[in-house]
BAVO-358670 format. One record per residue (C-alpha): y, z, x; residue in one letter. Coordinates in pm, whole numbers, plus 32768, in hexadecimal, padded with zeros to 4 digits. Each point is the difference from the previous one (the first is absolute). Example, Ala and Ser with C-alpha at 12.3 -4.5 7.8 and 13.67 -1.06 7.14 Angstrom:
BEGIN
7E3E830C84CEa/81587FBE8089s/
***
This chain:
BEGIN
3087182C33EAm/7ED67F157FEDn/80977ED97F42f/7EC27F358032s/7F2F81027F46a/810880167EF0l/7FFE7E857FD8a/7E8480007FE5q/801181127EF7y/81027F447F31v/7F397EBD8021d/7EBE80AC7F8Fa/80AE80A87EDDa/80907EB47F8Da/7EB57F477FEEr/7FB97F4D7EB9p/7F6B80E57EF8g/8084813E809Br/815A80737F8Dp/80E48062811Ev/8051814C7F57w/7E94806E7FEAq/7FCE80818164p/815A809A7FF7l/7FA980B77EBFa/7EBD807B809Fq/80BD808D8127k/8102809F7F1Aa/7EE680A67F3Bl/7F6A80888142w/814E8091806Av/804780947EA9a/7EA380967FE8a/800E809D815Ci/815680957FBBi/7F8480887EB1a/7ECE80A2809Dv/80CA80A18118l/8104807B7F09k/7F0580987F10v/7F08808A80FDm/80EF80798110v/81747FFF7FAEv/8000808E7E9Ed/7F0481188046p/80D680788124l/8110805A7F04a/7F1B80E97F3At/7F188121804By/7EEE7F8C7F11g/802080F17EDAp/7EBC7F877F5Dd/7F418049813Ef/805081738011d/7F3180677ECEp/7ED37F408086i/8027808C815Ew/803581667F8Dn/7EDD7FF57F0Da/7F167F748107n/8066810B80F8q/7FBB810C7EFBk/7EB27F627FA9y/7F8F7FEB8169l/807181678043q/7F50808B7ECEg/814180587F45l/80497FC77E8Bp/80757E9A7FC8v/809480137EA2y/80F4811E803Bd/81477F427FCAe/811480537F0Bd/7FD37EE47F08y/814580547F4Dt/80C87F708122q/806E7E937FFFd/7F7F7F8B8150f/7EC97F41806Dp/7EC180C27FB9h/7E9B7FD98074y/7F527F6E7ECDl/7EA87FA48084y/7EAF80857F8Fs/7F0980C080DDp/7F3F7EBB802Eg/81387F47806Fa/8058812180E6t/7EB07FD580ABl/80387E89802Al/816080378088l/7F99811880ECa/7FF07F1E8138p/817C7FE27FEFi/80178171804Fg/7F4C7FE3814Di/81057F1A809Dl/80A08131809Eg/81777FE97FD5q/80C17FB67EC4r/80ED7EEF807Ad/7EEE7F5180C2f/7F1A800B7ED1a/81157F787F24r/80387ED080DEw/7E8B7FBF801Av/7FE480087E85l/813B7F2F7FD6l/7F9E7EEA80F0l/7E987FFB7F88a/807A7FF07E99g/80E47EDB8051g/7EE27F4580A7l/7F2780447ECFc/810A7F657F20v/80137ECA80DDl/7E867FDE800Dl/7FE580297E87a/81067EF27FCAm/7F4E7F1280EEy/7EB580367F4Ci/80A87FBE7EB1l/808F7EB8807Fv/7EA67F968074r/7F73805C7EABc/80ED7F2B7F34v/803B7EC880D2t/7F4D7F2E8105s/81337F3F8077t/8147806980A0g/7F8581618038r/80E180498129r/81397F967F47t/7F9380BC7EC8a/7FBE813D80C8f/81557FF380A6l/80A87FC07EB1a/7F3E81277F6Cf/808D80E3810Fi/81647F867FCDv/7FE480217E86a/7F8881698010t/808480A4813Ef/81727FC07FC8y/800B80B47EB2y/802E81787FE3e/7EB680207F46q/7EE580228045p/7FB27FCA8171v/8143807F8098s/8000813F7F31t/7E8C803A8034t/801D7FF5817Al/814C80B98017s/7F80811A7F24l/7EB27FE380B7t/7EF280207EFAn/7EA17F707FEFi/80447EE07F10n/7FD57EFA8110g/7E9980708036f/7FC080027E8Bl/80837E9C7FDEl/7F037F908105l/7EEC80BD7F48v/80697F537EBCe/7FFB7EA880A1v/7EAF803780AAl/7F7580707EB2c/80887EC07F65i/7F507F31810Bv/7EB880B57FBDa/80217FD67E87l/80537E8E8023l/7ECD7FCC80D7s/7F2680B07F01a/80967F4D7ED3l/7FD27EA9809Cr/7E93804F8044a/7FBC80787E9Da/7ECD7F597F70r/7FE77F5F7EADs/7EDC80DE7F9Cg/809B814D7F9Dw/7ECF80D9803Bw/7FAC7F59814Ea/816580398077w/7FF4816F7F9Eq/7ED3803180E2r/80897F248118a/813B80D48021q/7F43811580AFv/7FB27F1F8129r/81627F7D8038r/80D7809C8110g/81477F8C7F63d/7FAD80BD7EC1v/7FC0814280C0w/813B7FCC80CEa/80CD7FD97EC3a/7F7481477F7Eg/805280BF813El/81607F71800Al/803B80597E93i/7F83815F804Ag/80EC80298127v/812E7F7A7F42a/7FC880CD7EC3v/7FB9813B80C8t/81517FE580ADi/80C97F7B7ED7k/7F5E80097EA6p/80E27EE27F8Eq/7F0F7F1A80BCf/7F0B802F7EE3v/808F7EA87FB0v/7F107F728104l/7ED880827F36a/80687F447EC6v/7FA07EA98087v/7E9780658055p/7FEB80A37EA9f/80787EC47F4Fl/7F207F1780C8t/7EBD80C97FFAg/80058070816Cl/7F6181567FD3w/7FA48047816Bv/816B8025807Ap/804480F77EE7l/7ECB80CB8055l/804A7FFE8176v/816D805E7FC7a/7FA2811D7F17g/7F02809480F2i/80EE7FDB8127f/811A80B07F47m/7F2281217F92l/7F718035815Dv/81527FF180AEv/80A480E27EFEf/7EE880FF8022a/80177FF6817Ca/8179802B7FF8g/7FE4811C7F06w/7EF880B380CFa/80C87FEB8143t/815280627F6Em/809C815A7FEAa/804C806A7E9Aq/7F987EB57F5Fp/803D808D7EA1m/81757FDD804Bd/7FCA7E8E7FC3y/7F9C804C7E98v/80E981247FC2d/813B7F8680AFr/80007E8A8047l/7F597F6C7ECBl/80F680A67F0Cp/811E7F6D80CEy/7F627EA67FFCl/7FCC80147E88a/8177800A7FC6q/80DF7ECC8014a/80F180348120r/816E7FE97F99d/807D7F698148y/7FA17ECA80CBn/7F187F967EE9n/80167EAB7F58g/7ED780227F13s/8035800C7E89i/7FBD81768001s/80E9802F8129g/811B7F417F5Ci/7FCC80CB7EC3g/8010814580C4a/81427F9880AFq/80AC7F7A7EC6l/7F85810B7F11g/7F337F1D7F1Ew/7F2D80A77EF3p/7E8A80118045d/7FB07F217ED7a/80D87EE8808El/7F5F801E8157v/7EA17FF47F6Dv/80597EDA7F21g/80947F37811El/7ED0804680D9r/7F137F8C7EF0v/80C47EBF7FC1v/80157FB48173f/7E8C803E803Cl/7FAA7F1D7EDCl/80D17EEF80A4m/7F48803B8148v/7EB27FDF7F4Ca/80747EBC7F5Ca/806A7F708152a/7EAD80558099i/7F4C7F647ED9a/80D47EC58018a/7FB37FE08175l/7E8A80277FC6w/7FC17E8D7FC7r/80707FB98166w/7EF180D680A1r/7F107EDC803Fh/810A7EF48031v/80CA80AA8113d/7F5481468055t/80F88061810Dt/81357FD37F2Am/7F5980AD7EDAw/7F96812F80CCl/814B802E80B4l/80D57FD77EC8c/7F1B80DD7F30t/802081158101l/817A7FD68000g/801280277E86v/7F17812C800Dl/80D980AA8104f/812D7FCA7F1Fc/7F4580AA7EE6g/7F83812780C9v/8148804580B3l/80EF7FD27EDCm/7F1480AD7F0Fg/7FB2812980E1s/80DB8121806Bg/80897F7B814Bl/808B7EB38077l/80BB7FE18148q/80AF7ED58095g/7F137FB9811Dy/7ED77FE57F14y/80587E927FCDn/7F407FCA8143m/7EC780017F27w/80857EBE7F65l/7FF37F40814Bf/7EB27F5D7FA1p/809B7F7F7EBFm/81357F8F80BFl/7F227F3680EBa/7F857F297EDFt/814A7F46800Fv/7F387F2C80F9l/7EF37FB57EFDs/7FF67EB77F44t/805380AF7EBAr/807581657FD7s/80ED80DA7F35p/80B78030814Bm/80867E9D7FDDh/80E4807A7EEBs/8169803A806Fp/800081307F1Aw/7EF4809680DFm/80D87FC18133w/811F80B37F55l/7F1881227FACa/7F8E8018816Ay/816A80018078a/804D81177F09a/7ED680C78081l/80647FDD8169s/817D7FF48015a/80E1812F801Ds/80C080747ECDt/8142802680CCv/803F7E8E7FC5w/806F80507E9Dw/810381098059g/812D7F257FADh/7F8A7FAB7E9El/807080B27EC2p/7F6781567FC8e/7F3D7F947ECCa/7F527EEE80C7i/7FB780DA8130t/7F6981077F18a/7EFD7EFC7F9Av/7FD27F618156l/7FBA8157808Fr/7EA77FC47F6Fw/7FE17E9C8083q/7EB2804480A7a/7F6D809C7EC6s/807A7ED77F33i/7F517F1B80F8a/7EBA80C57FEAw/80097FDF7E85v/805A7E8E8012s/7EE27F9380E3i/7EE480297F00p/80D97F507EFDl/80427EDC80ECi/7E8B7FE8804Fv/7FA9800A7E8El/80F47EE97FA9v/7F8F7F2D8129w/7E90802C7FA9s/80387F9B7E96l/80C67ECB8066r/7F177F888114n/7E9A7F977FC1r/7F147FF9812Ap/7F5C7EC18073a/7E8D7FE27FC1s/7FA57FE48171t/7FE8814880C0p/80E88016812Ct/7F90813480C1h/81267FFF80F0s/
***
């Protein structure tokens, strides 16, 4: 053992102004982050066969071979292929990887790298200091929980790619919003010449084509007068959908078979208000009433955040998107556990100077979103019956926490585009 090197390390760590625990904590974070990544990207997936990957793989094989894609029995309770003809076209390259298990591991590892890259970009967006430590802490805070990263990679779906698309869209929107000119009409014309505006539109188009819930990304351009991204996204979606439709066998099955299935709230693995109502037998009037009340609360939270848009554009955008995702997912027909990955941008604002994520109630909500429900097995039955819906309770709580925080905190007058 090199005691001289150890002595030099201890001496350097103990210099005035640098706590001795700081370098040790850095090393501990590195170790914890590396273990978490290996566990989630290698060890855990080895224990599963990737049930979410099979519908994608099978559908792509059918599409490439000219066979009907939407020929499943949608009365069965197992993972189905739920993507549109346009999404099928975008996902078609997965089908050319040759062999199912090889393709699964390519998708899995690439998806994990996309998650890591998205998290690193988010850290760079919200802070200019301590980025390495923040990135490592971000990994530790998200990879050790059951949801969403571990489940996403073990089940092997495409959510890791979509997170990266979401984050890249955020970067493009931030760039465009910071460049917005004071003259409204001049800015409307200037949008056409900006690459970031076009990039945002293409990314919105890709995301919404694959998962319509990403219509959330189109709300910010709508609210801020960015019309070019909306136009580009709309044209992209129409062209891709038409191309997928034209190259697919029996495309009307999408309308006749899949859309009726999607229109119904699933009564299993569904934490949305409609899903809870279907599983607990709530009357339709109660479900509709709860959805209306919840969406009004979401609208109030977005309105309360609005005054932050020029003061801290990054925090405003990321938190607004988080609240919007809560509204779309809880108010729609399907909410699954790993969808809380779409809240990672909002989670990253804990590094901002001021943010709703500084509230300990928000930390509790995030823990409820991410932790397994098996922790509550030893509690009385009445309590476990409620905590069974811990994630749904957290989704409902987040807009309320943001609303209360926004009403209690007034922004400073000086913009701080982080």
